[in-house]
C-alpha positions as CSV (number, residue, x, y, z in Angstrom):
1,M,7.0,-7.6,40.2
2,M,7.7,-9.0,36.8
3,S,9.1,-6.6,34.2
4,H,7.2,-6.6,30.9
5,C,8.2,-5.4,27.5
6,A,5.9,-5.5,24.5
7,L,6.9,-5.9,20.9
8,L,4.9,-3.5,18.7
9,T,4.8,-4.7,15.0
10,R,2.5,-2.2,13.2
11,P,4.1,0.2,10.7
12,R,5.9,3.3,12.1
13,G,3.5,6.0,13.0
14,S,0.8,3.6,14.1
15,N,2.3,2.6,17.4
16,D,2.7,6.0,19.1
17,R,-0.5,6.1,21.1
18,L,-0.4,2.5,22.2
19,S,3.3,2.9,23.2
20,H,2.3,5.9,25.3
21,L,-0.5,4.0,27.0
22,L,1.7,1.1,27.8
23,K,4.4,3.2,29.2
24,Q,1.8,4.9,31.5
25,S,1.0,1.4,32.7
26,G,4.6,0.6,33.5
27,I,5.1,-1.6,30.4
28,R,8.2,-1.0,28.2
29,C,7.9,-1.2,24.4
30,L,10.1,-2.2,21.5
31,E,8.9,-1.0,18.1
32,R,9.9,-3.3,15.3
33,P,7.5,-2.9,12.3
34,M,7.0,-6.1,10.3
35,F,6.3,-4.0,7.2
36,E,6.3,-0.4,6.1
37,I,3.6,1.4,4.1
38,Q,4.5,3.0,0.8
39,P,2.2,4.9,-1.6
40,T,1.7,3.5,-5.0
41,V,2.0,5.5,-8.2
42,V,-1.4,7.0,-8.9
43,M,-2.7,5.8,-12.3
44,T,-5.6,7.0,-14.5
45,A,-7.8,4.2,-13.1
46,Q,-7.5,5.5,-9.5
47,K,-8.2,9.1,-10.6
48,T,-11.3,8.0,-12.5
49,L,-12.6,6.1,-9.5
50,A,-12.1,9.2,-7.3
51,M,-13.9,11.5,-9.8
52,N,-16.8,9.0,-9.9
53,L,-17.1,8.7,-6.1
54,D,-20.7,10.0,-6.3
55,Q,-21.7,7.0,-8.4
56,F,-21.0,4.5,-5.6
57,D,-23.7,3.5,-3.1
58,C,-21.3,2.6,-0.4
59,V,-17.6,3.1,0.4
60,I,-15.6,0.7,2.7
61,F,-12.3,1.5,4.4
62,V,-10.5,-1.6,5.5
63,S,-7.8,0.0,7.8
64,R,-6.4,3.2,9.2
65,N,-3.9,3.2,6.4
66,A,-6.7,3.0,3.9
67,V,-8.1,6.2,5.5
68,R,-4.8,8.0,5.6
69,Y,-4.1,7.4,2.0
70,G,-7.6,7.0,0.6
71,A,-9.5,9.7,2.2
72,R,-6.7,12.2,1.6
73,F,-6.7,11.3,-2.0
74,L,-10.5,11.4,-2.4
75,E,-10.8,14.8,-0.8
76,Q,-8.7,16.3,-3.5
77,Y,-11.6,15.7,-5.9
78,W,-14.5,16.2,-3.4
79,P,-14.3,19.2,-1.1
80,Q,-17.8,18.2,0.0
81,W,-18.5,14.5,0.3
82,P,-21.2,13.0,-1.9
83,E,-24.1,11.1,-0.4
84,A,-23.1,7.5,0.2
85,E,-23.1,4.9,3.0
86,W,-19.6,4.9,4.6
87,F,-18.3,1.8,6.3
88,A,-15.2,1.1,8.4
89,V,-13.8,-2.3,9.3
90,G,-13.6,-1.4,12.9
91,K,-13.6,1.4,15.6
92,A,-10.0,2.5,15.0
93,T,-10.6,3.0,11.3
94,A,-13.9,4.8,11.9
95,T,-12.2,7.1,14.4
96,E,-9.5,7.9,11.7
97,L,-12.3,8.8,9.3
98,E,-13.8,11.3,11.7
99,Q,-10.8,13.5,11.0
100,F,-12.1,13.8,7.4
101,D,-15.6,14.6,8.6
102,I,-16.9,11.1,7.6
103,K,-19.1,9.3,10.1
104,A,-18.8,5.6,9.2
105,I,-20.7,2.5,10.3
106,Y,-18.5,-0.2,11.8
107,P,-19.0,-3.5,13.5
108,E,-18.6,-3.8,17.3
109,K,-16.1,-6.6,16.6
110,A,-13.6,-5.4,14.0
111,G,-13.2,-7.4,10.9
112,S,-14.7,-8.1,7.4
113,E,-16.9,-10.8,8.9
114,G,-18.6,-8.3,11.1
115,L,-19.2,-5.9,8.3
116,L,-20.7,-8.6,6.1
117,D,-23.3,-9.3,8.9
118,F,-24.8,-5.8,8.6
119,Q,-28.2,-5.7,6.9
120,Q,-26.9,-3.0,4.5
121,M,-24.3,-5.5,3.3
122,K,-26.9,-8.3,2.8
123,S,-29.0,-6.2,0.4
124,V,-26.4,-5.0,-2.1
125,A,-27.8,-6.5,-5.3
126,D,-27.0,-4.1,-8.2
127,S,-25.2,-1.7,-5.8
128,K,-21.8,-0.2,-6.6
129,V,-19.3,-0.6,-3.8
130,M,-15.9,0.9,-3.5
131,I,-13.3,-0.8,-1.2
132,V,-10.4,1.4,-0.2
133,R,-7.4,-0.7,0.7
134,G,-3.7,-1.5,0.0
135,R,-2.5,-3.5,-2.9
136,G,-2.8,-7.2,-2.3
137,G,-5.3,-7.1,0.6
138,R,-7.7,-9.7,1.8
139,E,-10.3,-10.8,-0.8
140,L,-13.2,-11.8,1.5
141,L,-15.2,-8.6,1.3
142,A,-15.1,-8.2,-2.4
143,A,-15.8,-11.9,-3.1
144,E,-18.8,-12.1,-0.7
145,L,-20.3,-8.8,-1.9
146,S,-19.9,-9.8,-5.5
147,A,-21.6,-13.1,-4.7
148,R,-24.5,-11.0,-3.3
149,G,-24.9,-9.1,-6.5
150,A,-22.8,-6.0,-5.9
151,K,-20.4,-4.4,-8.4
152,V,-17.2,-4.0,-6.5
153,S,-14.2,-1.7,-7.3
154,Y,-10.9,-1.4,-5.5
155,L,-9.2,1.9,-4.8
156,E,-5.7,0.8,-4.0
157,L,-3.2,3.6,-3.1
158,Y,-0.5,2.0,-1.0
159,E,1.4,-1.2,-0.6
160,R,3.1,-3.1,2.3
161,I,6.8,-3.7,2.1
162,E,8.1,-6.3,4.5
163,V,11.0,-5.2,6.7
164,K,13.9,-7.7,6.8
165,Y,15.7,-7.9,10.1
166,G,17.6,-11.1,9.9
167,E,19.1,-12.4,13.2
168,E,19.1,-9.0,14.8
169,L,15.4,-9.3,15.6
170,A,15.9,-12.2,17.9
171,S,18.8,-10.4,19.5
172,D,16.7,-7.3,20.1
173,L,13.9,-9.3,21.7
174,F,16.4,-11.0,24.1
175,E,18.3,-7.7,24.9
176,H,15.1,-5.8,25.8
177,G,13.4,-8.7,27.6
178,V,10.4,-8.8,25.3
179,N,7.7,-11.2,26.6
180,L,4.6,-9.7,24.9
181,C,3.8,-9.2,21.3
182,V,1.0,-7.2,19.6
183,V,0.2,-8.3,16.0
184,T,-2.8,-6.8,14.2
185,S,-2.6,-8.3,10.7
186,A,-2.1,-11.8,9.3
187,Q,0.7,-10.6,7.0
188,A,2.6,-9.2,10.0
189,L,2.1,-12.4,12.0
190,R,3.4,-14.6,9.1
191,H,6.4,-12.4,8.7
192,L,7.2,-12.4,12.4
193,F,7.0,-16.2,12.6
194,A,9.3,-16.4,9.5
195,S,11.8,-14.2,11.3
196,L,12.0,-16.1,14.6
197,S,12.6,-19.6,15.6
198,A,9.9,-21.8,17.3
199,K,11.9,-21.5,20.5
200,E,11.9,-17.7,20.4
201,I,8.2,-17.6,19.5
202,A,7.4,-19.9,22.5
203,T,8.7,-17.2,24.9
204,L,6.1,-14.6,23.7
205,H,2.5,-14.0,24.8
206,F,0.5,-12.7,21.8
207,V,-2.3,-10.1,21.7
208,V,-4.3,-10.1,18.4
209,P,-7.4,-8.2,17.4
210,S,-9.6,-10.9,15.9
211,K,-10.5,-14.6,15.9
212,R,-9.2,-15.0,12.4
213,I,-5.7,-13.9,13.4
214,A,-5.9,-15.9,16.7
215,L,-6.7,-19.0,14.7
216,L,-3.7,-18.3,12.4
217,A,-1.4,-17.9,15.4
218,D,-2.6,-21.3,16.6
219,E,-2.0,-22.8,13.2
220,L,1.5,-21.4,13.2
221,G,2.1,-23.1,16.5
222,C,1.7,-20.3,19.1
223,T,0.0,-21.5,22.3
224,Q,-0.1,-18.2,24.2
225,V,-2.7,-16.0,22.4
226,L,-5.3,-13.6,23.7
227,E,-7.9,-12.1,21.4
228,A,-8.6,-8.5,22.1
229,D,-12.0,-6.8,21.5
230,G,-10.7,-5.0,18.5
231,A,-7.7,-3.3,16.9
232,D,-8.1,0.1,18.6
233,D,-5.4,1.0,21.1
234,E,-7.7,0.9,24.1
235,A,-8.8,-2.6,23.3
236,L,-5.2,-3.8,22.8
237,L,-4.1,-2.1,26.0
238,Q,-6.8,-3.9,28.1
239,S,-5.8,-7.3,26.7
240,I,-2.1,-6.6,27.3
241,L,-2.9,-5.7,30.9
242,K,-5.0,-8.8,31.3
243,I,-2.1,-10.9,30.0
244,T,0.4,-9.3,32.5
245,L,-1.9,-10.2,35.4
246,L,-2.2,-13.8,34.2
247,M,1.6,-14.1,33.9
248,Q,1.9,-13.0,37.5
249,T,-0.4,-15.7,38.9
């Protein structure tokens, strides 16, 4: 039977459950985060947004990190959440919000595009929307909601710092026999492709959580890509298992 090893590229602390599930399935793992998450210095503007949370009609969390930093920050000002419509970009983010007693609406297929298809997001004229995210995130949500007449504010509380590996990354992949790779963000995918040669990339089968990232992988020259049903660990696991079966045929 072919031995499989998966490269996990999410920030440290985000790979634990998937790693456990993969090991239970007989698949080895190598954790090499493409970037680390660091909190930003909290300024007066962020504090003001937090104190005015009750003035927003809806609040959108774009990732699990947005929840970990954003919800924890907001609850300092709101021991009881004000009335608002809460949204998450996908199931994994919504599940993270449950730990803060927030029940969020999320699209079946994770991504900003799915969120924008909700009827609530189509009727946002004159609404105030807070997007909780990291510094320098994707602009699609804010741009589209603003075009629909919403007043959008960003609550940015963390930033992504790329991890520089140099030639050691390729050596690690070869040494551990990595033939699978899980990438859940466009930034991580670009950094990985910049860190490896085309020959090294060609040896990997990629699992990604959305059509957008799958298309980016194709643009970057990857020919072995499987789109999972989302970014949650169970969806990623099922796609990895599917790939391993295809590799054995």
